[in-house]
VEXDREN-2710 file (C-alpha; in Angstrom, 1 decimal):
% VEXDREN-2710
k/r/px/py/pz
1/UNK/0.0/-0.1/0.1
2/UNK/1.3/3.5/-0.9
3/UNK/2.4/5.5/2.1
4/UNK/-0.6/7.7/3.1
5/UNK/0.3/11.3/3.4
6/UNK/-1.8/13.6/5.8
7/UNK/-1.1/16.9/4.0
8/UNK/-2.0/19.3/6.6
9/UNK/-1.7/22.3/4.4
10/UNK/-3.5/25.6/4.6
11/UNK/-7.3/25.1/4.6
12/UNK/-9.2/28.1/3.3
13/UNK/-13.0/28.5/3.5
14/UNK/-11.8/31.4/2.8
15/UNK/-12.0/43.7/-5.8
16/UNK/-9.8/47.2/-9.5
17/UNK/-7.7/49.8/-9.3
18/UNK/-7.6/53.1/-7.4
19/UNK/-10.5/54.6/-5.8
20/UNK/-14.3/54.4/-6.9
21/UNK/-17.5/55.8/-6.0
22/UNK/-20.1/53.4/-4.7
23/UNK/-23.4/54.9/-3.6
24/UNK/-25.8/52.4/-2.0
25/UNK/-28.9/53.0/0.1
26/UNK/-28.5/51.6/3.6
27/UNK/-31.6/49.4/3.8
28/UNK/-31.4/49.6/7.6
29/UNK/-30.7/53.2/8.3
30/UNK/-31.6/54.6/4.9
31/UNK/-28.2/56.4/4.7
32/UNK/-26.2/56.9/1.4
33/UNK/-22.5/56.2/1.3
34/UNK/-20.1/57.7/-1.1
35/UNK/-17.0/55.5/-1.5
36/UNK/-17.7/53.5/1.8
37/UNK/-15.1/51.7/3.9
38/UNK/-15.6/49.3/6.5
39/UNK/-14.0/49.6/9.9
40/UNK/-13.5/46.4/12.1
41/UNK/-13.0/47.3/15.6
42/UNK/-11.0/44.5/17.7
43/UNK/-9.6/44.3/21.0
44/UNK/-6.0/44.8/19.3
45/UNK/-6.9/47.6/17.2
46/UNK/-8.9/48.7/14.2
47/UNK/-8.8/47.3/10.6
48/UNK/-10.0/49.6/7.8
49/UNK/-11.0/48.0/4.5
50/UNK/-11.5/49.6/1.1
51/UNK/-13.2/47.8/-1.8
52/UNK/-12.6/46.8/-5.4
53/UNK/-16.2/47.1/-6.6
54/UNK/-15.4/46.8/-10.3
55/UNK/-13.8/43.4/-9.8
56/UNK/-16.2/41.9/-7.4
57/UNK/-19.4/43.8/-7.1
58/UNK/-21.5/40.9/-5.7
59/UNK/-19.0/40.2/-3.0
60/UNK/-18.6/44.0/-2.0
61/UNK/-22.4/44.4/-1.7
62/UNK/-22.7/41.2/0.3
63/UNK/-19.9/42.2/2.7
64/UNK/-21.4/45.6/3.2
65/UNK/-24.9/44.3/3.6
66/UNK/-23.7/41.8/6.4
67/UNK/-21.8/44.6/7.9
68/UNK/-24.7/46.9/8.1
69/UNK/-27.0/44.1/9.6
70/UNK/-24.4/43.5/12.5
71/UNK/-23.7/40.0/11.3
72/UNK/-19.9/40.4/11.9
73/UNK/-20.4/42.0/15.5
74/UNK/-18.9/39.6/18.1
75/UNK/-17.4/37.3/15.7
76/UNK/-13.6/36.0/16.0
77/UNK/-10.7/35.7/13.8
78/UNK/-11.0/32.0/14.4
79/UNK/-8.1/30.8/12.1
80/UNK/-4.7/32.6/12.5
81/UNK/-1.7/31.4/10.5
82/UNK/1.3/33.9/10.8
83/UNK/3.0/34.4/7.7
84/UNK/-0.1/33.5/5.7
85/UNK/-3.4/34.9/6.7
86/UNK/-6.0/35.5/9.5
87/UNK/-9.7/34.3/8.7
88/UNK/-12.9/35.5/10.2
89/UNK/-16.6/36.2/9.8
90/UNK/-18.1/32.8/11.0
91/UNK/-21.2/33.4/13.3
92/UNK/-20.5/30.2/15.0
93/UNK/-17.5/31.8/16.8
94/UNK/-19.8/34.2/18.7
95/UNK/-21.1/31.6/21.1
96/UNK/-20.7/28.2/19.2
97/UNK/-18.5/25.2/20.0
98/UNK/-15.0/25.6/18.7
99/UNK/-15.3/22.3/16.8
100/UNK/-17.8/24.1/14.5
101/UNK/-15.7/27.3/13.8
102/UNK/-15.1/27.6/10.2
103/UNK/-18.3/25.8/9.2
104/UNK/-20.9/28.7/9.7
105/UNK/-22.3/31.3/7.5
106/UNK/-25.5/33.0/6.1
107/UNK/-28.3/30.9/4.5
108/UNK/-27.3/32.4/1.0
109/UNK/-23.8/32.3/-0.9
110/UNK/-22.2/34.4/-3.6
111/UNK/-21.0/33.0/-6.8
112/UNK/-17.3/33.3/-7.5
113/UNK/-15.8/36.5/-9.1
114/UNK/-12.3/35.2/-9.5
115/UNK/-10.2/38.2/-10.7
116/UNK/-6.6/38.9/-11.5
117/UNK/-5.6/40.9/-8.2
118/UNK/-2.7/39.2/-6.5
119/UNK/-3.1/37.8/-2.9
120/UNK/-0.4/40.2/-1.6
121/UNK/-0.1/41.4/2.1
122/UNK/-3.1/43.3/3.3
123/UNK/-5.5/41.8/0.7
124/UNK/-9.1/40.9/1.8
125/UNK/-10.4/37.8/0.1
126/UNK/-13.5/35.6/0.4
127/UNK/-13.3/32.3/2.1
128/UNK/-15.1/29.3/0.5
129/UNK/-15.4/25.5/0.5
130/UNK/-14.3/23.3/-2.4
131/UNK/-17.3/24.7/-4.3
132/UNK/-16.2/27.9/-6.2
133/UNK/-19.6/29.4/-5.6
134/UNK/-19.9/28.9/-1.9
135/UNK/-18.7/32.2/-0.5
136/UNK/-21.0/33.4/2.4
137/UNK/-19.6/35.5/5.1
138/UNK/-16.2/34.1/6.0
139/UNK/-13.2/36.1/4.6
140/UNK/-9.5/36.2/5.1
141/UNK/-6.7/38.9/5.3
142/UNK/-3.6/38.0/3.8
143/UNK/-0.7/38.4/6.3
144/UNK/2.2/37.6/3.9
145/UNK/2.2/37.4/-0.1
146/UNK/0.3/34.1/-0.8
147/UNK/0.3/34.1/-4.6
148/UNK/-0.6/30.4/-4.9
149/UNK/-4.3/31.6/-4.1
150/UNK/-4.4/34.0/-7.0
151/UNK/-7.4/33.4/-9.3
152/UNK/-8.7/30.8/-7.1
153/UNK/-10.4/32.9/-4.4
154/UNK/-12.3/36.2/-5.0
155/UNK/-10.3/39.3/-3.8
156/UNK/-12.8/42.1/-2.9
157/UNK/-10.8/44.6/-0.8
158/UNK/-7.8/45.6/1.1
159/UNK/-6.7/47.3/4.4
160/UNK/-5.6/50.9/4.1
161/UNK/-4.3/52.3/7.2
162/UNK/-1.0/51.9/9.1
163/UNK/-3.1/50.9/12.2
164/UNK/-4.7/48.3/10.0
165/UNK/-1.5/46.7/9.3
166/UNK/-0.2/46.9/12.9
167/UNK/-3.4/45.3/13.9
168/UNK/-3.1/42.5/11.4
169/UNK/0.4/41.8/12.7
170/UNK/-0.9/41.8/16.3
171/UNK/-3.7/39.3/15.6
172/UNK/-1.2/37.1/13.5
173/UNK/1.2/36.9/16.5
174/UNK/-1.2/35.7/19.4
175/UNK/-0.7/32.3/20.9
176/UNK/-2.7/29.7/18.9
177/UNK/-3.5/25.9/19.2
178/UNK/-4.2/24.1/15.9
179/UNK/-4.6/27.6/14.2
180/UNK/-7.2/28.6/16.8
181/UNK/-6.5/31.5/19.2
182/UNK/-5.8/30.5/22.8
183/UNK/-7.5/33.6/24.1
184/UNK/-10.4/34.2/21.9
185/UNK/-11.2/37.6/23.3
186/UNK/-8.0/39.0/22.1
187/UNK/-9.2/38.5/18.4
188/UNK/-12.8/39.3/18.7
189/UNK/-14.4/41.9/16.2
190/UNK/-16.3/43.9/18.9
191/UNK/-18.2/46.1/16.2
192/UNK/-18.4/46.7/12.5
193/UNK/-18.9/50.5/11.2
194/UNK/-19.5/51.5/7.6
195/UNK/-18.3/55.1/7.0
196/UNK/-17.4/57.3/4.1
197/UNK/-13.8/57.3/2.9
198/UNK/-13.5/61.1/3.7
199/UNK/-14.2/60.4/7.3
200/UNK/-11.0/58.2/7.8
201/UNK/-7.7/59.9/8.6
202/UNK/-4.3/58.7/7.9
203/UNK/-5.2/56.6/4.8
204/UNK/-2.0/55.3/3.2
205/UNK/-1.1/56.3/-0.3
206/UNK/-1.3/52.8/-1.9
207/UNK/-0.6/52.0/-5.3
208/UNK/-2.9/50.1/-7.7
209/UNK/-3.2/46.4/-6.6
210/UNK/-0.7/44.1/-8.3
211/UNK/-2.3/41.8/-10.8
212/UNK/-1.4/38.5/-12.6
213/UNK/-0.8/38.6/-16.4
214/UNK/-3.6/36.0/-17.2
215/UNK/-7.2/36.5/-18.4
216/UNK/-9.9/35.0/-16.2
217/UNK/-11.9/32.5/-17.8
218/UNK/-15.4/31.3/-16.5
219/UNK/-15.3/28.6/-13.9
220/UNK/-15.6/25.1/-15.2
221/UNK/-15.7/23.3/-11.9
222/UNK/-12.6/21.4/-12.6
223/UNK/-8.9/22.0/-13.5
224/UNK/-7.3/19.9/-16.1
225/UNK/-3.9/18.2/-15.5
226/UNK/-1.9/16.5/-18.3
227/UNK/1.6/15.0/-18.0
228/UNK/3.6/14.4/-21.1
229/UNK/6.2/12.4/-19.1
230/UNK/3.6/9.8/-18.0
231/UNK/1.2/10.4/-21.0
232/UNK/-1.9/10.7/-18.8
233/UNK/-4.4/13.3/-18.2
234/UNK/-7.2/13.9/-15.7
235/UNK/-9.1/16.7/-13.9
236/UNK/-9.2/17.6/-10.2
237/UNK/-11.7/19.9/-8.4
238/UNK/-11.3/23.6/-9.3
239/UNK/-9.9/25.7/-6.4
240/UNK/-7.8/22.8/-4.8
241/UNK/-4.1/23.5/-4.6
242/UNK/-2.6/21.3/-7.4
243/UNK/1.1/20.3/-6.8
244/UNK/3.7/18.0/-8.4
245/UNK/6.1/17.4/-5.5
246/UNK/9.7/15.9/-5.9
247/UNK/9.5/12.1/-6.2
248/UNK/11.9/11.0/-3.4
249/UNK/10.7/7.3/-3.2
250/UNK/8.8/5.0/-5.7
251/UNK/5.9/5.1/-3.4
252/UNK/5.8/8.9/-3.0
253/UNK/3.1/10.7/-5.0
254/UNK/3.6/12.3/-8.5
255/UNK/0.6/14.6/-8.2
256/UNK/-1.2/15.9/-5.1
257/UNK/-4.3/18.1/-5.0
258/UNK/-5.3/19.5/-1.7
259/UNK/-8.7/20.7/-0.9
260/UNK/-9.9/23.3/1.7
261/UNK/-10.2/21.8/5.2
262/UNK/-13.8/21.6/6.4
263/UNK/-13.2/19.2/9.2
264/UNK/-10.2/17.9/11.0
265/UNK/-8.0/17.4/8.1
266/UNK/-7.7/18.6/4.4
267/UNK/-9.3/16.5/1.6
268/UNK/-6.5/15.1/-0.5
269/UNK/-6.3/13.4/-3.8
270/UNK/-3.1/11.9/-5.0
271/UNK/-1.7/10.0/-7.9
272/UNK/1.4/7.8/-7.7
273/UNK/2.8/6.3/-10.9
274/UNK/4.9/3.2/-10.9
275/UNK/6.4/0.9/-13.6
276/UNK/4.9/-2.6/-13.6
277/UNK/8.4/-4.2/-14.3
278/UNK/6.5/-6.9/-16.1
279/UNK/4.2/-7.8/-13.1
280/UNK/0.6/-8.7/-13.9
281/UNK/-2.4/-7.3/-12.2
282/UNK/-2.7/-10.1/-10.0
283/UNK/1.0/-9.7/-8.9
284/UNK/0.4/-6.1/-7.9
285/UNK/-2.8/-7.1/-6.0
286/UNK/-0.9/-9.8/-4.1
287/UNK/2.0/-7.3/-3.2
288/UNK/-0.5/-4.7/-2.1
289/UNK/-2.6/-7.1/0.0
290/UNK/0.6/-8.4/1.8
291/UNK/1.7/-4.9/2.6
292/UNK/-1.7/-3.9/3.9
293/UNK/-1.8/-7.1/6.0
294/UNK/1.1/-5.7/8.1
295/UNK/-0.7/-2.5/8.8
296/UNK/-4.2/-4.2/9.6
297/UNK/-2.4/-6.7/12.0
298/UNK/-0.8/-3.6/13.7
299/UNK/-4.3/-2.3/14.5
300/UNK/-3.8/0.8/12.5
301/UNK/-6.1/0.2/9.4
302/UNK/-9.5/-1.4/9.0
303/UNK/-10.4/-2.7/5.5
304/UNK/-13.9/-2.0/4.5
305/UNK/-13.9/-3.6/1.0
306/UNK/-11.5/-4.7/-1.8
307/UNK/-12.7/-5.4/-5.3
308/UNK/-11.6/-5.6/-9.0
309/UNK/-13.2/-3.1/-11.1
310/UNK/-12.8/-1.4/-14.6
311/UNK/-11.8/2.3/-15.1
312/UNK/-12.3/3.4/-18.7
313/UNK/-11.6/0.1/-20.1
314/UNK/-8.6/-0.5/-17.9
315/UNK/-8.3/-3.2/-15.2
316/UNK/-8.3/-1.6/-11.9
317/UNK/-8.4/-2.6/-8.2
318/UNK/-10.3/-0.6/-5.4
319/UNK/-9.7/-0.6/-1.7
320/UNK/-11.7/1.4/0.9
321/UNK/-10.4/1.6/4.4
322/UNK/-10.5/3.5/7.8
323/UNK/-7.3/4.3/9.7
324/UNK/-6.1/6.4/12.6
325/UNK/-3.1/8.6/12.0
326/UNK/-1.0/10.9/14.1
327/UNK/0.4/14.4/13.4
328/UNK/1.6/16.9/16.1
329/UNK/0.7/14.6/18.8
330/UNK/-3.0/14.4/17.6
331/UNK/-4.8/11.6/16.2
332/UNK/-7.2/11.6/13.3
333/UNK/-9.6/9.2/12.0
334/UNK/-9.2/9.1/8.2
335/UNK/-11.2/7.3/5.5
336/UNK/-9.8/6.7/2.2
337/UNK/-10.4/5.1/-1.2
338/UNK/-7.6/3.9/-3.4
339/UNK/-7.9/2.8/-7.0
340/UNK/-5.1/1.1/-8.7
341/UNK/-5.4/1.5/-12.6
342/UNK/-3.3/-1.1/-14.5
343/UNK/-1.8/-0.6/-17.9
344/UNK/0.8/-2.8/-19.5
345/UNK/3.8/-0.7/-18.8
346/UNK/2.6/1.4/-15.7
347/UNK/0.2/1.2/-12.8
348/UNK/-1.6/4.4/-11.7
349/UNK/-2.7/4.6/-8.1
350/UNK/-5.3/7.2/-7.1
351/UNK/-5.9/8.0/-3.5
352/UNK/-8.5/10.0/-1.7
353/UNK/-8.4/10.7/1.9
354/UNK/-10.5/12.8/4.1
355/UNK/-11.8/12.9/7.8
356/UNK/-14.3/10.1/8.5
357/UNK/-17.2/12.6/9.0
358/UNK/-16.4/14.7/5.8
359/UNK/-15.4/11.8/3.4
360/UNK/-18.7/11.3/1.6
361/UNK/-19.0/15.2/1.0
362/UNK/-16.0/15.0/-1.5
363/UNK/-16.3/11.6/-2.7
364/UNK/-18.2/12.6/-5.8
365/UNK/-15.3/15.0/-6.7
366/UNK/-13.0/12.1/-6.5
367/UNK/-15.1/10.0/-8.7
368/UNK/-15.1/12.7/-11.3
369/UNK/-11.3/12.6/-11.2
370/UNK/-11.4/8.9/-11.8
371/UNK/-13.9/9.1/-14.5
372/UNK/-11.8/11.8/-16.4
373/UNK/-8.5/9.7/-16.3
374/UNK/-7.2/8.9/-19.6
375/UNK/-3.9/7.3/-20.9
376/UNK/-3.2/9.7/-23.8
377/UNK/-1.4/7.0/-25.7
378/UNK/-4.5/4.9/-26.0
379/UNK/-7.5/5.4/-28.2
380/UNK/-11.0/4.3/-27.2
381/UNK/-10.6/0.8/-28.6
382/UNK/-7.6/0.0/-26.5
383/UNK/-4.4/0.9/-28.3
384/UNK/-1.2/1.8/-26.6
385/UNK/2.5/1.5/-27.2
386/UNK/3.2/-1.0/-30.0
387/UNK/6.8/-1.5/-28.7
388/UNK/5.7/-2.3/-25.2
389/UNK/2.8/-4.5/-26.6
390/UNK/5.2/-6.5/-28.9
391/UNK/7.9/-7.0/-26.2
392/UNK/5.7/-7.5/-23.2
393/UNK/6.9/-10.6/-21.3
394/UNK/9.7/-11.4/-23.7
395/UNK/13.4/-11.2/-23.3
396/UNK/13.3/-7.7/-24.8
397/UNK/11.2/-6.3/-22.1
398/UNK/14.1/-5.4/-19.6
399/UNK/15.9/-3.6/-22.6
400/UNK/12.6/-1.5/-23.2
401/UNK/12.5/-0.8/-19.5
402/UNK/16.1/0.5/-19.5
403/UNK/15.3/2.7/-22.6
404/UNK/12.2/4.1/-20.9
405/UNK/14.5/5.1/-17.8
406/UNK/16.8/6.8/-20.2
407/UNK/14.1/8.7/-21.9
408/UNK/12.5/9.8/-18.5
409/UNK/15.7/10.6/-16.6
410/UNK/18.1/11.9/-19.4
411/UNK/16.2/12.9/-22.6
412/UNK/13.2/14.5/-20.9
413/UNK/15.6/16.5/-18.6
414/UNK/16.7/18.7/-21.5
415/UNK/14.7/21.2/-23.5
416/UNK/15.7/19.7/-26.9
417/UNK/14.7/16.2/-25.7
418/UNK/11.5/17.2/-24.3
419/UNK/10.6/19.1/-27.6
420/UNK/11.8/16.1/-29.6
421/UNK/9.7/13.6/-27.6
422/UNK/6.6/15.8/-27.7
423/UNK/6.6/15.9/-31.6
424/UNK/7.8/12.2/-31.8
425/UNK/4.8/11.1/-29.5
426/UNK/2.3/13.0/-31.6
427/UNK/3.6/11.2/-34.7
428/UNK/4.2/7.9/-33.1
429/UNK/0.7/7.6/-31.4
430/UNK/-1.0/8.4/-34.5
431/UNK/-0.4/4.8/-35.8
432/UNK/0.9/3.0/-32.7
433/UNK/-2.5/2.2/-31.0
434/UNK/-3.8/0.5/-34.2
435/UNK/-0.7/-1.7/-34.5
436/UNK/-0.9/-2.5/-30.8
437/UNK/-4.4/-3.7/-31.2
438/UNK/-3.4/-5.9/-34.1
439/UNK/-0.6/-7.4/-32.0
440/UNK/-3.1/-8.3/-29.2
441/UNK/-5.5/-9.9/-31.8
442/UNK/-2.8/-11.8/-33.7
443/UNK/0.2/-13.6/-31.9
444/UNK/1.9/-14.3/-35.2
445/UNK/1.8/-10.5/-36.1
446/UNK/3.1/-9.6/-32.6
447/UNK/6.1/-12.0/-33.2
448/UNK/6.8/-10.5/-36.6
449/UNK/6.7/-6.9/-35.2
450/UNK/9.0/-8.0/-32.4
451/UNK/11.5/-9.4/-34.7
452/UNK/11.3/-6.2/-36.7
453/UNK/11.9/-4.0/-33.7
454/UNK/15.1/-6.1/-32.6
455/UNK/17.4/-3.9/-34.6
456/UNK/16.0/-0.7/-33.5
457/UNK/16.2/-1.7/-29.7
458/UNK/19.7/-2.9/-30.3
459/UNK/20.8/0.4/-31.8
460/UNK/19.2/2.3/-29.0
461/UNK/20.9/0.3/-26.4
462/UNK/23.9/2.3/-27.3
463/UNK/22.5/5.1/-25.0
464/UNK/23.4/2.8/-22.1
465/UNK/27.1/3.3/-22.6
466/UNK/27.4/7.0/-23.5
467/UNK/27.2/10.2/-21.5
468/UNK/24.1/12.1/-22.2
469/UNK/24.3/15.2/-20.0
470/UNK/23.7/18.2/-22.0
471/UNK/21.6/19.6/-25.0
472/UNK/24.4/19.1/-27.4
473/UNK/25.0/15.5/-26.5
474/UNK/21.2/14.9/-26.8
475/UNK/21.1/16.3/-30.1
476/UNK/24.2/14.6/-31.3
477/UNK/23.3/11.1/-30.1
478/UNK/19.8/11.5/-31.1
479/UNK/20.7/12.6/-34.7
480/UNK/23.3/9.9/-35.0
481/UNK/20.7/7.2/-33.8
482/UNK/18.1/8.5/-36.3
483/UNK/20.6/8.3/-39.3
484/UNK/21.6/4.9/-38.1
485/UNK/18.1/3.5/-38.2
486/UNK/17.3/5.1/-41.5
487/UNK/20.4/3.3/-42.8
488/UNK/19.2/-0.1/-41.2
489/UNK/15.6/0.2/-42.1
490/UNK/15.6/1.9/-45.4
491/UNK/18.9/2.4/-47.1
492/UNK/20.3/-1.2/-46.3
493/UNK/17.1/-3.0/-47.7
494/UNK/17.0/-0.8/-50.8
495/UNK/20.4/-1.7/-51.5
496/UNK/20.0/-5.3/-51.0
497/UNK/16.8/-5.3/-53.0
498/UNK/18.6/-3.6/-55.7
499/UNK/21.4/-6.0/-55.7
500/UNK/19.0/-9.0/-55.9
501/UNK/17.1/-7.6/-58.7
502/UNK/20.2/-6.7/-60.6
END
């Protein structure tokens, strides 16, 4: 079983330029505001917020409406992570159980208004769940630049006075336990007031907010991931933090998507890619079962179910389990679903983990990821790599494996090599799947292809004995091998046929 990583990253339930005039009738007091700002009064000082109405009009109106109604009075900054952000606006923090902090809000939500303003220090942005359109009342103020959030959360304002920044620093420095303030009264918002900008003194001369260079496109609900190295593609929930960490061990994940924390831990979807090394699906299942057995016997894991399934025409194996894991001297009951998808050359293991109580809420998002998974080298009828199919289970298989490792570790580490492989794969997989299908249908044809491939694999094995460590060497050896194979497969047969006919 792959090592399960409890990635306790930042969970965020977390508008375009210059000043603007925003006249809105106060529904409660019937007062008109011109260029309104909001003042949050706390026990550590005041925070004054201006708005980016042109970028996020619905969020600005929602925030001001809630402020007018007294919704924020008495709430806490309930999540405090120095060097990142402080988060508040949850009505559950007024008198509610601390275990419910971060889950409360109004009955209505605001659709996402993602924009190009960067999440730099002092920016005010709307918190949300995994659903991009779930913003309610919770908001966060960025303590230090956090640009990995850009375009995934709705920026709608920023703080504008020196006192505001001092108060931000004071709140960020209070003692916390698991990101919660140890003394809630220190960080309570005692009162929220809306005033005209002209009534606030000592406003800083701030430049226009820094922006990303991209153009915001409408939300699709998912973000697409493709890997030319592994020749696969799939989608993960939009707004989840997508990462490709360094692979330190064969069992460490190649891709990780971390969602906003709703319960005790963050929901995580990960993908681990491994070579099959000529192992069959049954071999892989046996190895996994033996590994799991050790964890089960230790009392750290309970298996709910195990079964063979099919994913988009590929053999697969699914495991559902519950385990207890530890982090920072705390234990967490975690439920996970793992799906191992088998291909001739590689096995792709997707894992979804979340707290037991929150597991079902994000399970459909994981199933969408699984349904979207595709091996780009395959077509709908099967297909794949004709070389791998022809040599599978034969004496040439280890040689193909070595060449694949050279491709991944040497050729793809250079720009010229990556560019060549990208163009080559586009050409190669225009006909390879069709031939691979014929090989599976006709064993004699498969043997003929294997014999034909022997000279090619022999010539490529030269790469095992040369030093490929630069752009120039990749080009040099690559061009030489192409010329060599053109000679073997075209020029030499032409000369022989010519001699015979003559």
